[in-house]
N, C-alpha and C positions, 0 to 999 in steps of 0.2 A: 413047066417042070419044077418040082420042089427043089430047093437048094440043099445039098447035103452038107453036114457040118465038116469043118476042117479036120477034126479028129474026134476020137471017142471021149465022152465025158470023163474028166479026171486025168486025162493023159497029158495035156498041156494047158497053158493059160492063154486066154484071149478075152479082153474086156468087151462086152457087148451090151449096150443099153437096152436092146430089144428083149433080153432075158429078164430084165427088171420090169418091163412092160407086161410080159406074160405072167410074171409073179404077181403083179398088181391085179391083173384080171382074175387070177385064181383066188386071191384073197377077197376081192370084192364079190366074186360069185359064191364062195363058200359062206361068207358072212352076211351077204345081201346088204352090204353097206359100202358107201364110197370110201376110198382110201383116206381122204382128208378126215373123215369122221373117225376112222380107225386110228390114225396117227394122233389126232387130238385126244382121244380117250385113253390111249395106251402110253403116249409119250409126252406130248406137249403140255397137257393139263397136269398130270402127276409130277412132272419135272419142273413145273412152273416156267415153261418156255413160252412166255406170254407174247413174245415178239417173233413167233415162228409159225409157219404154215406152209402147206404145199400149194396153196391158192392165194391169189391176191386179195388183200383187204385194204380198204381206204385208210385205216389207221396206220398203215405202213408208209404212207406218203411222206411223213415228216422226215424220215431218215432213209429214203429210197435212193440208193447211190446210182450214179451214172457209170456204166461201163465205158472203157476206153480201148480203142484199137491199138495196134502196134505203133502207129504213127502218132498216138496221143489224142486222136480225134474222139470226142464223146459219141456214144451210140444212143440210139433211141431207147427209152426205157421200155421194158417188157412187163406187162401186168397179166400174168397167167390166170385164167379163169377156172381151169380144171386141173386137178392134181395129176402130175406126171412123175411116177416113182423114181425115174433115173435122173431127173434134172430140175424139177421145179421147186425145190426147197427154198423158201425165203426165211432167213434167220439172221441173227447177229452173232458176233464173236462171243459175247457174254452168255447168250442163250446156249450156244453150242458147246462152250467149255463146261457148262453145267451138265450137259448130256455126257460129255467125256468123263467128267468126275463120277457120274453115276455108274458108268461102265467100269471104271477102275475100282470102284468100291464094291463091285460084284452085287449090286442091288437089282432087284426086279426079276431075277432068274434063279432057278434051282441050281445048286452047285454043279451037278452033272451036266446040265444044259450049258452053263457058263463055260465049263471046261471044253465042251465040244465046239463052242464058238471059235476058239482060238487054236484049234489043232490045224497044222498045215495040211491042206487038202491037195494042193498042187504047187510045185515050184516053178518059178519063172525060168527063162533060159538065159544062158550067157550070151554075150555079144551085143552089138549095137541095136539089133532089133529084138527086144526082150520078149515079144510075143512069139516070134519064131514059129509061124503057123505050119511050116513044113517039118519042124522037129529036127533041124540039122545040127543044132548046138546042144551041148550037154546041159543038164539042169544047173541052176544057180541056187544052192542051198541056203544062201544068205537072205533070199527074198522069196516069200511064199504067199499063198492066199488061203485064208480060212473061209468061214461062212460070212462073207460080206466085208471083212476087214483084210487089208494087206498086213503081212507079218514080217518082222525081222526076228526069226527064231532065236538066234544067238544073242541078241540084245534084249530079248523079252519085250519088244516094242510092237505096237500096232500103228497102222497109218492108213490114210486114204487121201485122195486128192480130187479136185474138181476143176473142170475146164469147160466153161461156157463162153460164148462170144463176149469179149470185153471183161471177163472175170476169171480169176484163178484162185484156188483155195488149196490148203494143205493142212492136215492134222497129223500129229505124231505124239504118242504117249508111251511111257515106260510103265509096264504093269507092276514092276517091283518097286521102283523108287516113287511112283505116282506122279512123276513130272510129266507135263504135257504142254503142247503149244497148239494153238489154233490160229492159222494165218489166212486171212481173207484179203484179197486185193481186187480193186475195181479197175484192173488193167490187164491187157493181154501179156504184158511183160512182168506181171506180178510175182511169178514163181522165182524170179532171179534173186530176190531178197531172202529166199529161204536159206541160202548159204550163210547169211548173216544172222538170221533170227534163230535158227535151230541150235547152233552151238551154245548160245547163251541160255537156253531153256532146257533142252534134253541132251545132256552131255554124251559123248561117245561117238563112234563111227556109225553112220547110218546109210547102209547100202541102198535103202529105198530112194534116197535122194539121187544117188548115181543112176539107179535103175530108171527113174522117171526122167533122166536127162535134164535135170533142173539147170537152168541157164540157157536152154534151147527152147523152153516153153513160154 
C-alpha cells in the first residue's frame, strides 16, 4: 500500500531527504544529464568552487576529514561514487562561504526569482517537537522555510544545517548586513559550539538555533 503524506503540501513542515531524491530524478530526466554535471556547470565552476563535488574525487584525499562518533571514536571515511542530492556534497568552508556570498550578492538569478527564493512558504511549529506532524501546536512565526533555505523572517536571516554520521554543519547569513558564518565540524558533537561561534559573527537573537535544539545534536 502506498504511504499517505502526513499533511497537505504547504500545511506544515517536515524535512524529508527523499523529496530531494525525487527532485534529483526529475532534474536528471528533464536535462538528460547527471546531477553532478548540472552542479558543476551551474554552480561549482562559475563560482570557482574547485574543491567541491557531489561525488568523490581522488584530489580530495589530501584534506579528507575523519568523522567522529559521540564518544570521539573516528569513523571509516566514505567515498561516494554517485551524486546524492540530499547528502553527498563534499566541500570546504572556504568554498561554501563563497557560495553564500554569491547568494547574498543576489548574483545568478533574476530579481523576481531571487525574491521568491526567500518568501516564507511554511512556518515551523512551537514546542519541543518542531516538526509537529499531527499539527497540535500553533505556528512559530520566528522560523519558516522558503525554497530550500530556512528563514528567520524577523531577523532577515537565512540558515541551513547538515547532519551526517560523524559530521555536523550549520550556515547562517543576514541578507541585510551581509554577515555570514559557515560552521563545519567532523564530530557528532559539533553543533554544540554554534552557541559560541554564531554570536561573534552574525549578531542578534537567532531562533533557528533554538529550533534546531543546538546542544542536543
